[in-house]
Legacy VTK file of the C-alpha trace (Angstrom):
# vtk DataFile Version 3.0
C-alpha trace
ASCII
DATASET POLYDATA
POINTS 439 float
0.000 0.000 0.000
1.231 3.456 -0.895
1.442 6.088 1.809
-0.693 9.204 1.561
2.341 11.221 0.344
3.071 8.687 -2.391
-0.535 8.838 -3.573
-0.422 12.623 -3.741
2.827 12.590 -5.749
1.397 9.965 -8.114
-1.811 11.963 -8.655
0.188 15.117 -9.335
2.465 13.344 -11.827
-0.522 11.821 -13.593
-2.261 15.206 -13.800
0.861 16.822 -15.228
1.128 14.011 -17.771
-2.494 14.448 -18.908
-2.131 18.238 -19.108
1.054 17.802 -21.197
-0.786 15.515 -23.628
-3.683 17.962 -23.920
-1.298 20.854 -24.531
0.556 18.822 -27.154
-2.726 18.067 -28.914
-3.708 21.730 -28.839
-0.329 22.787 -30.274
-0.626 20.181 -33.034
-4.172 21.259 -33.863
-3.109 24.891 -34.010
-0.203 24.017 -36.327
-2.434 21.889 -38.536
-5.048 24.659 -38.792
-2.767 27.646 -38.492
-4.346 29.634 -41.323
-7.828 29.037 -39.955
-6.922 30.146 -36.446
-5.059 33.213 -37.732
-7.879 34.030 -40.179
-5.317 34.928 -42.823
-7.400 33.837 -45.833
-7.711 36.699 -48.337
-11.048 36.978 -50.148
-10.393 37.380 -53.874
-12.932 39.309 -55.912
-12.933 38.924 -59.700
-13.953 42.143 -61.466
-14.785 42.164 -65.205
-14.579 45.463 -67.095
-12.545 47.440 -69.592
-9.591 47.986 -67.248
-8.226 51.476 -67.868
-5.289 53.191 -66.180
-7.757 54.675 -63.689
-9.217 51.227 -62.972
-5.780 49.835 -62.198
-4.946 52.743 -59.918
-8.209 52.309 -58.010
-7.753 48.545 -57.675
-4.230 49.003 -56.302
-5.501 51.570 -53.786
-8.377 49.332 -52.680
-6.140 46.272 -52.327
-3.716 48.286 -50.212
-6.550 49.552 -48.024
-7.878 46.016 -47.457
-4.509 44.211 -47.465
-4.758 40.747 -45.943
-8.555 40.758 -46.160
-9.804 41.513 -49.697
-8.017 41.509 -53.056
-9.648 42.610 -56.305
-8.447 40.683 -59.375
-9.186 42.525 -62.662
-10.557 40.651 -65.694
-9.784 42.937 -68.619
-12.313 43.110 -71.478
-10.841 46.008 -73.487
-12.907 47.889 -76.060
-9.953 47.552 -78.415
-10.506 43.764 -78.557
-14.188 43.304 -77.751
-17.143 45.206 -79.142
-19.882 46.261 -76.741
-22.048 43.357 -77.930
-19.192 40.865 -77.525
-18.601 42.027 -73.948
-22.298 41.659 -73.242
-22.367 38.074 -74.508
-19.174 37.054 -72.697
-20.518 38.206 -69.337
-24.003 36.837 -70.002
-22.573 33.417 -70.894
-20.652 33.247 -67.625
-23.648 34.309 -65.529
-26.046 32.052 -67.404
-23.976 29.076 -66.269
-24.382 30.254 -62.634
-20.615 30.542 -62.404
-19.087 32.181 -59.349
-15.938 33.060 -61.295
-17.110 36.679 -61.653
-18.038 38.626 -58.522
-18.420 42.157 -59.916
-19.105 43.092 -63.528
-19.636 46.295 -65.503
-22.660 46.733 -67.759
-23.683 49.369 -70.248
-26.468 51.193 -68.415
-28.972 50.012 -71.025
-28.213 46.343 -70.216
-29.452 46.625 -66.622
-32.952 45.193 -67.306
-31.433 42.202 -69.101
-28.833 41.491 -66.397
-31.108 42.181 -63.417
-31.968 38.482 -63.017
-28.259 37.722 -62.497
-27.552 40.705 -60.246
-27.658 40.817 -56.471
-30.317 43.256 -55.110
-28.406 46.080 -53.446
-30.974 48.030 -51.435
-30.027 46.170 -48.251
-26.439 47.386 -48.642
-26.990 50.978 -49.784
-29.131 53.262 -47.668
-30.726 56.390 -49.099
-27.964 58.519 -47.559
-25.442 56.729 -49.777
-27.500 57.307 -52.914
-28.602 60.929 -52.482
-25.150 62.179 -53.489
-25.376 60.531 -56.939
-26.527 62.391 -60.076
-30.189 61.420 -60.677
-29.667 60.587 -64.407
-26.933 58.114 -63.437
-28.787 56.535 -60.521
-32.022 56.153 -62.520
-30.379 53.523 -64.740
-29.505 51.294 -61.770
-33.081 50.201 -61.012
-35.212 47.486 -62.527
-38.782 46.879 -61.365
-38.139 49.382 -58.558
-35.247 47.268 -57.268
-31.709 48.642 -56.997
-29.478 46.185 -58.863
-26.397 48.297 -59.634
-24.468 51.449 -58.853
-23.107 53.852 -61.492
-19.408 53.780 -62.290
-19.479 56.811 -64.594
-21.918 58.731 -66.789
-21.541 59.877 -70.380
-23.495 61.871 -72.950
-23.408 62.494 -76.664
-21.877 65.790 -77.767
-20.664 67.475 -80.931
-16.951 68.233 -81.080
-15.508 70.989 -83.228
-11.917 71.977 -84.015
-11.442 75.491 -82.696
-8.158 75.849 -84.621
-10.035 75.276 -87.894
-12.646 77.929 -87.159
-11.261 81.419 -87.726
-12.174 83.434 -84.586
-12.845 86.733 -86.370
-14.653 85.349 -89.415
-16.587 82.637 -87.608
-17.111 84.139 -84.160
-20.896 84.053 -84.646
-20.676 80.351 -85.519
-18.783 79.599 -82.301
-21.375 81.467 -80.219
-24.160 79.522 -81.916
-22.370 76.211 -81.352
-22.004 76.844 -77.636
-25.612 77.998 -77.247
-27.024 75.220 -79.525
-26.953 75.562 -83.295
-29.741 74.230 -85.497
-29.189 71.499 -88.064
-30.587 73.862 -90.690
-27.844 76.407 -89.926
-25.099 73.781 -89.739
-26.078 72.159 -93.053
-26.258 75.580 -94.719
-22.794 76.430 -93.390
-21.423 73.142 -94.728
-22.963 73.595 -98.166
-21.545 77.112 -98.489
-18.057 75.894 -97.501
-17.414 72.902 -99.794
-13.673 73.214 -99.150
-14.200 72.052 -95.568
-14.360 68.301 -95.999
-14.824 66.043 -94.161
-17.375 68.317 -92.543
-19.256 66.077 -90.091
-18.613 62.519 -88.898
-20.777 60.193 -86.843
-21.040 56.504 -85.942
-23.005 54.562 -88.569
-21.964 50.933 -88.228
-24.679 48.409 -87.336
-24.378 48.606 -83.540
-25.674 50.533 -80.512
-23.717 53.690 -81.407
-25.792 54.126 -84.580
-28.995 53.804 -82.547
-27.791 56.547 -80.169
-27.139 58.846 -83.148
-30.601 58.086 -84.536
-32.359 58.690 -81.197
-30.584 62.039 -80.821
-31.707 63.209 -84.270
-35.223 61.881 -83.694
-35.332 63.621 -80.305
-34.070 66.871 -81.829
-37.103 66.736 -84.158
-39.387 66.302 -81.161
-39.891 62.551 -81.523
-39.389 59.471 -79.322
-39.463 55.746 -80.086
-41.005 54.907 -76.718
-43.738 56.946 -75.070
-46.522 56.159 -72.612
-45.581 52.489 -72.538
-45.782 52.110 -76.312
-43.031 51.467 -78.853
-43.519 53.627 -81.966
-40.998 53.056 -84.770
-42.567 53.634 -88.190
-43.776 57.197 -87.605
-43.509 60.327 -89.721
-40.756 61.737 -87.495
-39.056 58.356 -87.428
-38.882 58.287 -91.214
-37.751 61.927 -91.406
-34.955 61.302 -88.896
-33.706 58.236 -90.744
-33.844 60.105 -94.063
-31.855 63.014 -92.623
-29.046 60.673 -91.511
-28.893 59.275 -95.036
-29.004 62.786 -96.525
-25.930 63.841 -94.557
-24.006 61.264 -96.618
-25.779 60.920 -99.979
-27.562 64.260 -100.529
-25.540 66.937 -98.774
-22.197 65.073 -98.898
-21.294 66.511 -95.494
-20.414 63.087 -94.055
-18.220 60.616 -95.947
-19.704 57.223 -96.958
-17.184 55.501 -94.640
-19.232 56.482 -91.583
-21.578 53.583 -92.396
-18.830 51.243 -91.174
-17.526 53.346 -88.279
-17.766 52.834 -84.542
-16.544 55.452 -82.062
-12.841 54.718 -82.289
-12.811 54.652 -86.099
-14.793 57.871 -86.427
-12.523 59.630 -83.897
-9.361 58.592 -85.735
-10.813 59.667 -89.087
-11.860 63.026 -87.612
-8.393 63.689 -86.204
-6.270 62.421 -89.078
-8.415 64.043 -91.793
-9.102 67.275 -89.885
-12.891 67.031 -89.748
-14.504 70.271 -88.645
-17.273 68.552 -86.635
-17.937 65.078 -85.292
-20.369 63.434 -82.923
-18.810 61.642 -79.945
-19.119 60.911 -76.249
-18.178 63.506 -73.663
-15.430 61.248 -72.307
-14.254 59.964 -75.680
-10.560 59.896 -74.739
-11.114 57.208 -72.092
-11.018 54.259 -74.489
-8.507 55.298 -77.132
-4.812 56.055 -76.839
-4.218 59.155 -78.929
-1.190 58.892 -81.159
1.536 61.463 -80.558
0.942 63.123 -83.906
-2.705 63.772 -82.983
-2.223 64.990 -79.426
-1.936 68.623 -80.564
-5.225 68.300 -82.454
-6.961 66.785 -79.444
-6.113 69.879 -77.440
-7.935 71.942 -80.086
-11.234 70.101 -79.591
-14.185 71.858 -77.985
-17.571 70.422 -76.989
-20.928 71.778 -78.076
-24.553 70.746 -77.961
-25.640 68.343 -80.651
-27.665 70.325 -83.214
-31.423 70.780 -82.890
-34.163 71.255 -85.494
-36.054 74.552 -85.654
-37.398 75.603 -82.281
-37.027 72.182 -80.689
-34.498 71.936 -77.855
-31.276 69.963 -78.418
-31.232 66.337 -77.305
-28.397 64.082 -76.203
-28.497 60.422 -75.227
-27.097 59.518 -71.819
-24.462 56.816 -71.763
-22.285 55.325 -69.075
-21.553 52.073 -67.278
-22.822 50.584 -64.039
-21.397 47.958 -61.682
-23.358 44.925 -60.511
-22.630 42.110 -58.039
-23.244 38.614 -59.360
-26.100 36.767 -57.678
-23.812 33.708 -57.717
-20.845 35.364 -55.986
-19.836 33.719 -52.732
-18.327 36.990 -51.483
-21.183 39.486 -51.732
-20.362 41.390 -48.529
-16.775 41.958 -49.691
-17.991 42.917 -53.191
-20.216 45.561 -51.603
-17.110 47.055 -49.950
-15.610 47.592 -53.403
-18.803 49.172 -54.760
-18.969 51.436 -51.722
-15.362 52.455 -52.410
-16.252 53.281 -56.045
-18.760 55.855 -54.770
-16.134 57.751 -52.788
-14.966 61.186 -53.920
-11.380 59.943 -54.065
-12.223 57.231 -56.594
-14.486 59.443 -58.692
-11.723 62.056 -58.906
-9.275 59.383 -60.046
-11.662 58.083 -62.716
-12.170 61.581 -64.084
-8.692 63.055 -63.861
-6.774 59.911 -64.872
-8.945 58.496 -67.662
-11.620 61.095 -68.393
-14.651 59.247 -66.992
-17.338 61.748 -66.000
-18.030 61.544 -62.246
-21.422 60.510 -60.891
-21.187 62.564 -57.677
-22.979 65.925 -57.641
-20.333 67.622 -55.502
-17.493 67.154 -57.987
-19.198 69.309 -60.643
-18.931 72.279 -58.272
-15.500 71.455 -56.849
-13.209 74.514 -57.339
-10.053 72.409 -57.765
-11.597 70.162 -60.421
-13.103 73.147 -62.265
-9.738 74.952 -62.218
-7.979 71.961 -63.803
-10.869 70.911 -66.074
-13.051 73.961 -66.782
-15.088 72.084 -69.392
-16.829 70.104 -66.639
-19.053 73.135 -65.941
-20.247 73.059 -69.565
-20.807 69.300 -69.350
-23.085 69.874 -66.358
-25.085 72.276 -68.523
-25.253 69.788 -71.417
-26.814 67.183 -69.125
-30.016 69.221 -69.108
-30.551 68.050 -72.706
-30.113 64.370 -71.824
-32.598 61.565 -72.491
-32.417 57.874 -71.611
-32.863 55.028 -74.023
-35.902 52.870 -73.180
-35.146 50.764 -70.099
-36.741 47.605 -71.513
-35.700 44.027 -70.854
-35.591 43.368 -74.615
-34.102 46.705 -75.601
-30.902 45.085 -76.874
-32.925 42.950 -79.324
-34.861 46.010 -80.484
-31.572 47.896 -80.864
-30.057 45.083 -82.951
-32.981 45.317 -85.387
-32.852 49.123 -85.515
-29.105 49.217 -86.130
-29.206 46.515 -88.836
-31.763 48.244 -91.050
-30.567 51.795 -90.355
-27.107 50.676 -91.425
-28.539 49.342 -94.704
-30.146 52.751 -95.216
-26.830 54.559 -94.666
-25.217 52.236 -97.217
-27.936 53.324 -99.687
-29.253 49.759 -99.984
-32.829 50.572 -98.900
-34.931 53.725 -98.498
-35.942 55.316 -95.217
-39.526 54.156 -95.735
-38.390 50.573 -96.326
-36.029 50.652 -93.340
-38.716 51.769 -90.877
-41.282 49.287 -92.231
-38.781 46.434 -91.981
-37.833 47.457 -88.447
-41.475 47.638 -87.354
-42.287 44.305 -88.986
-39.227 42.546 -87.529
-40.059 43.678 -83.991
-43.665 42.497 -84.315
-43.034 39.163 -86.074
-40.211 38.191 -83.722
-42.511 38.597 -80.726
-40.232 41.065 -78.957
-42.269 41.947 -75.907
-41.479 45.050 -73.916
-41.593 43.332 -70.523
LINES 1 440
439 0 1 2 3 4 5 6 7 8 9 10 11 12 13 14 15 16 17 18 19 20 21 22 23 24 25 26 27 28 29 30 31 32 33 34 35 36 37 38 39 40 41 42 43 44 45 46 47 48 49 50 51 52 53 54 55 56 57 58 59 60 61 62 63 64 65 66 67 68 69 70 71 72 73 74 75 76 77 78 79 80 81 82 83 84 85 86 87 88 89 90 91 92 93 94 95 96 97 98 99 100 101 102 103 104 105 106 107 108 109 110 111 112 113 114 115 116 117 118 119 120 121 122 123 124 125 126 127 128 129 130 131 132 133 134 135 136 137 138 139 140 141 142 143 144 145 146 147 148 149 150 151 152 153 154 155 156 157 158 159 160 161 162 163 164 165 166 167 168 169 170 171 172 173 174 175 176 177 178 179 180 181 182 183 184 185 186 187 188 189 190 191 192 193 194 195 196 197 198 199 200 201 202 203 204 205 206 207 208 209 210 211 212 213 214 215 216 217 218 219 220 221 222 223 224 225 226 227 228 229 230 231 232 233 234 235 236 237 238 239 240 241 242 243 244 245 246 247 248 249 250 251 252 253 254 255 256 257 258 259 260 261 262 263 264 265 266 267 268 269 270 271 272 273 274 275 276 277 278 279 280 281 282 283 284 285 286 287 288 289 290 291 292 293 294 295 296 297 298 299 300 301 302 303 304 305 306 307 308 309 310 311 312 313 314 315 316 317 318 319 320 321 322 323 324 325 326 327 328 329 330 331 332 333 334 335 336 337 338 339 340 341 342 343 344 345 346 347 348 349 350 351 352 353 354 355 356 357 358 359 360 361 362 363 364 365 366 367 368 369 370 371 372 373 374 375 376 377 378 379 380 381 382 383 384 385 386 387 388 389 390 391 392 393 394 395 396 397 398 399 400 401 402 403 404 405 406 407 408 409 410 411 412 413 414 415 416 417 418 419 420 421 422 423 424 425 426 427 428 429 430 431 432 433 434 435 436 437 438
């Protein structure tokens, strides 16, 4: 029999032994699951867009701010390699497969109704206080069926550019004043016809894509017409035919626009305008964002000034709003982290970077009145004024299908293959026979 002291020593030794084993197990478990215990896993967000210099700068800043927690990985879909339609189909294909490989994606504002079914509803993340600082025309494009499904990245609008170095200040001072205040198409056409030496006179985007539709809607709007009013789609109307005919007349009757515009997108029309010294051309207010200007054209770019797109008679000028929005994929497994990136996009710091690095127009009201921004970029005050002439394209779930039909037949018209009357009849018939419903 052990004495009482021996029993105590034995119990103590046994306790120490058991504690040592438990500690050893804990140490081993910690080593085996070190990353889990330290919570060092970085959430990686995959972001699909045309990745500009401003995008890269913003991504680097965000990743530094959230180092060790969130990392944004850019998926570059450059406009130089993918058309707008190709980008749309690439993203749609990924989302249609319910893939979680894309967390955040950029959409042309007019795609929002089509992509809404794949987008995460955002109202629970963004309170009204977050949204009140955004320009109403930009925010309006982020809703579908009264549900917030995106936030604006930047806004854009159609404008007419003119080369101030090609307009003699003393001889054409009245012309410049009219351009800034809003010149009529009647006056601009008359000026072009009386100056046949100034060719090319006017360029626009006439290839069979969304850019042509924007040009058409601006001319139609400047005549006082709309293709969608009071819940009804109206294509083959008197003003619709007149607008289409006028676009054709710019090429084939007045010879103010070269026939090549029927195959031009934005980039091609911009290069033609700069290399051939066009006096006027239609473009987007932030046209420099997607095209590197060659050294030989940089001097000419500095001579460009914006003006309202022309109007007809006493009708006010009209411009189509453009721009891109960001959405979170419904299939992302990192929605909370993706929201952090969208919230960051809405900061003044990021919106300044987008504008001053790559020319993207900001979506925050305050930046249009910021003295520092105005001092460095005085044209932003004029852009704010131009926005008063802005209209939205119809926010319809099947708008892209309607646009494809419009652009196809309008392009045939510009190529002089069909008449304006035929084009509008064919468009109307195609929309009806293909059962393209508005909702």
